[in-house]
MIDO-212789 format. One line per 10 residues: number of its first residue (from 1); their letters; for each residue x, y, z of C-alpha. Coordinates in Angstrom, 2 decimals. Example, Ala and Ser with C-alpha at 12.3 -4.5 7.8 and 13.67 -1.06 7.14 Angstrom:
// MIDO-212789
1) as) 12.30 -4.50 7.80; 13.67 -1.06 7.14;
//
This chain:
// MIDO-212789
1) ittphvpcav) -0.35 -0.03 0.38; 1.02 3.33 -0.95; 0.47 6.51 0.48; 2.21 9.30 -1.85; 1.32 12.22 0.80; 2.06 10.86 4.16; 5.90 10.24 4.67; 7.37 6.99 6.30; 8.51 9.34 9.00; 4.89 9.91 10.09;
11) lsvdaqdimg) 3.06 6.69 8.97; 2.38 4.07 11.13; 0.23 0.67 10.86; -1.74 -0.01 14.08; -3.75 -3.45 14.41; -6.58 -4.23 17.21; -9.33 -7.25 17.19; -12.03 -7.63 19.54; -10.11 -10.08 21.74; -8.17 -6.92 22.98;
21) thivdvggkl) -5.13 -6.79 21.16; -3.90 -3.33 20.11; -0.63 -3.17 18.41; 0.94 0.52 17.60; 3.22 0.55 14.98; 3.02 -2.83 13.67; 6.84 -3.85 12.88; 8.28 -7.34 12.11; 7.74 -8.46 8.54; 6.14 -5.39 7.96;
31) hksrtdsqgi) 8.83 -2.72 6.22; 8.29 0.74 4.75; 9.83 2.38 1.66; 10.31 6.22 0.81; 8.43 7.28 -2.34; 8.02 10.34 -4.17; 5.05 12.85 -4.22; 3.72 10.29 -7.20; 3.97 6.90 -4.99; 7.22 6.20 -6.90;
41) ikrdslgrvl) 9.89 4.53 -4.64; 13.30 6.43 -4.08; 16.35 5.10 -4.75; 19.79 6.47 -4.93; 22.18 6.58 -7.80; 22.95 2.96 -7.52; 19.46 1.93 -8.03; 19.50 1.05 -4.44; 15.91 1.66 -2.46; 17.06 4.35 0.17;
51) peatpspmdq) 16.90 3.71 4.13; 13.38 4.44 5.68; 15.63 6.32 8.30; 16.81 9.97 7.44; 19.08 12.06 9.88; 15.97 14.07 10.28; 12.39 13.23 10.21; 11.82 17.02 8.55; 14.17 15.35 5.52; 11.46 13.45 4.08;
61) kgegcnvhgt) 8.73 16.45 3.92; 6.88 16.26 0.76; 7.60 12.23 0.43; 5.56 9.66 0.57; 5.46 6.16 1.97; 4.92 2.42 0.75; 4.06 -0.37 3.25; 4.85 -4.03 2.16; 5.32 -7.12 3.74; 3.10 -9.38 6.01;
71) mivkmvpgnf) 1.58 -9.43 9.41; -0.08 -11.75 11.65; -3.67 -11.04 12.82; -6.21 -13.45 15.02; -8.97 -15.05 12.99; -11.61 -12.89 14.92; -13.05 -9.42 13.94; -10.54 -6.66 14.19; -8.91 -3.69 11.90; -5.60 -2.72 10.69;
81) hlsahahgel) -5.26 1.20 9.80; -2.59 3.23 8.44; -2.47 6.70 10.03; -0.14 8.85 12.04; -1.28 7.75 15.78; 2.47 6.81 16.88; 4.06 9.96 15.83; 1.48 12.36 17.06; 5.04 14.39 17.98; 5.85 15.08 14.64;
91) lpaffpnldm) 2.30 16.54 13.65; 2.83 20.12 14.15; 5.66 19.92 11.83; 4.42 17.95 8.96; 0.67 18.86 9.33; 0.40 22.14 11.17; -3.49 21.70 10.39; -3.87 17.84 10.69; -4.63 18.31 6.79; -3.11 15.06 6.41;
101) nvthfvhdls) -3.94 13.61 2.56; -4.54 9.89 2.99; -4.62 9.49 -0.76; -3.35 5.55 -1.09; -2.81 2.85 -3.79; -3.67 -0.65 -3.06; -0.89 -2.60 -5.11; -1.76 -5.83 -3.16; -3.71 -7.10 -0.16; -4.58 -10.69 0.48;
111) fgtsdelsln) -4.91 -13.13 3.17; -2.63 -16.38 3.96; 0.00 -17.57 2.54; -0.63 -20.40 -0.47; -0.85 -19.17 -3.77; -2.21 -22.47 -4.91; -6.22 -21.52 -4.64; -5.03 -17.87 -6.94; -2.79 -20.01 -9.66; -5.48 -23.21 -9.81;
121) vegaatnplk) -8.47 -21.57 -9.89; -9.94 -19.04 -12.14; -11.54 -16.04 -10.76; -10.87 -16.88 -7.19; -11.52 -13.69 -4.88; -7.91 -13.68 -3.16; -6.99 -10.01 -4.10; -9.99 -8.01 -5.41; -8.25 -5.09 -4.13; -5.29 -5.25 -6.15;
131) nsrrfaflpd) -4.26 -2.10 -7.93; -6.86 -0.43 -6.58; -6.37 3.60 -6.24; -8.61 6.12 -3.96; -7.79 9.72 -4.13; -8.61 12.66 -1.10; -9.83 15.72 -2.70; -12.04 18.40 -1.48; -13.61 21.02 -2.55; -11.88 24.45 -2.86;
141) nvplsgefmv) -14.07 25.96 -0.36; -13.25 23.86 2.53; -11.18 24.18 4.81; -7.84 21.97 5.09; -8.14 20.77 8.70; -8.07 17.31 10.22; -11.81 17.28 10.91; -12.61 17.91 7.40; -10.12 15.87 5.32; -11.19 12.40 3.84;
151) syeyyikvvp) -10.80 9.12 5.94; -11.55 6.06 4.21; -13.08 2.84 5.73; -12.77 -0.96 3.79; -15.40 -3.41 4.89; -13.80 -6.64 4.50; -15.39 -10.23 4.33; -12.92 -13.15 4.48; -13.81 -16.63 3.37; -11.64 -19.54 4.42;
161) tqyvnsrgek) -11.12 -21.95 1.50; -9.40 -24.98 0.71; -7.88 -26.19 -2.24; -7.67 -29.71 -3.42; -5.65 -30.68 -6.25; -5.84 -33.88 -8.23; -3.53 -35.47 -5.93; -5.22 -35.11 -2.95; -3.10 -32.54 -1.46; -5.12 -29.77 0.58;
171) fdsfqyvans) -3.93 -26.10 0.54; -5.88 -23.89 3.17; -6.33 -20.08 1.36; -8.79 -17.34 1.90; -10.71 -15.45 -0.08; -12.57 -12.02 0.49; -15.15 -9.36 -0.90; -14.98 -5.53 0.31; -16.43 -2.28 -0.09; -15.41 0.77 1.24;
181) ndvvgryrlp) -16.59 4.44 2.06; -15.07 7.83 1.72; -15.54 9.15 5.63; -15.22 13.19 6.56; -15.43 14.50 10.33; -15.76 11.40 11.83; -12.00 11.00 12.78; -9.88 13.74 14.08; -6.87 12.48 12.37; -7.51 10.95 8.83;
191) aiyfryelsp) -6.72 7.55 8.68; -7.29 4.52 6.25; -9.15 1.54 8.14; -9.37 -1.96 6.77; -12.31 -3.65 9.25; -12.26 -7.73 8.65; -14.52 -10.14 9.66; -14.41 -14.04 8.78; -17.27 -15.72 6.99; -18.78 -18.69 9.33;
201) isvrftqtrk) -18.92 -20.62 5.90; -16.11 -22.49 4.13; -15.67 -22.90 0.30; -13.65 -26.11 -1.25; -12.33 -26.21 -4.76; -11.47 -29.89 -5.44; -9.86 -30.47 -8.81; -10.60 -33.85 -10.51; -9.74 -35.44 -13.58; -11.82 -37.83 -15.74;
211) sfshflvqic) -11.11 -41.49 -15.72; -9.69 -43.30 -19.22; -12.47 -45.15 -19.06; -14.69 -42.04 -19.67; -12.26 -41.09 -22.13; -12.91 -44.46 -24.29; -16.50 -44.17 -23.91; -16.69 -40.97 -25.53; -14.34 -41.72 -28.30; -16.83 -44.62 -29.12;
221) aivggvftvl) -19.86 -42.16 -28.86; -18.13 -40.27 -31.20; -16.87 -42.84 -33.81; -20.66 -44.50 -33.51; -21.83 -41.11 -34.26; -20.31 -40.97 -37.49; -21.01 -44.26 -38.85; -24.49 -43.12 -38.17; -24.27 -40.40 -40.31; -22.65 -42.01 -43.25;
231) g) -24.74 -44.84 -42.91;
//
């Protein structure tokens, strides 16, 4: 996910669920890369990605941020969100009026670790938000302050799915459906929320192959049809 107008020095990914888990600025296998204001990852003269940290956070003013990697969530309703909740001390310098623009690009968002479902089942909804873009613009007559800036809420229904190949090997995966709303005035600080819950219904895809005897029966039927037509 890329936020071209929120720099890495300010951006945080927070996660919480109904079991009481609340993690601020998730780390681990979740990483951030600096981008320009168009969302393109910044690199040095040798083509290497610039380090996330800079001598001063203000060196990143006017930049954006790309968040990539994986995070673990429990199989209960919850949410993860992108905002600046973990770095409130930097907000006056970057966004003095809390006028944070959370325009964002979702390059990839999926649940689970197996790719077998998406590779073998055409139309499997494992990544329906892939390459979606949302632009947070307001009319010219609206003041630029946090209470008037646009936030986003995604509502995701996750469906546990199992794929069984022709050899009987089982792969657990997840599909999901999603919709989203633009929200103005609900949050003091703009944010991008991904609210998810698991469906109580699971789906199974089973790959089967027709037997050789079935193939022979079809051949015989075709040959018999030909003789019937030719008399």
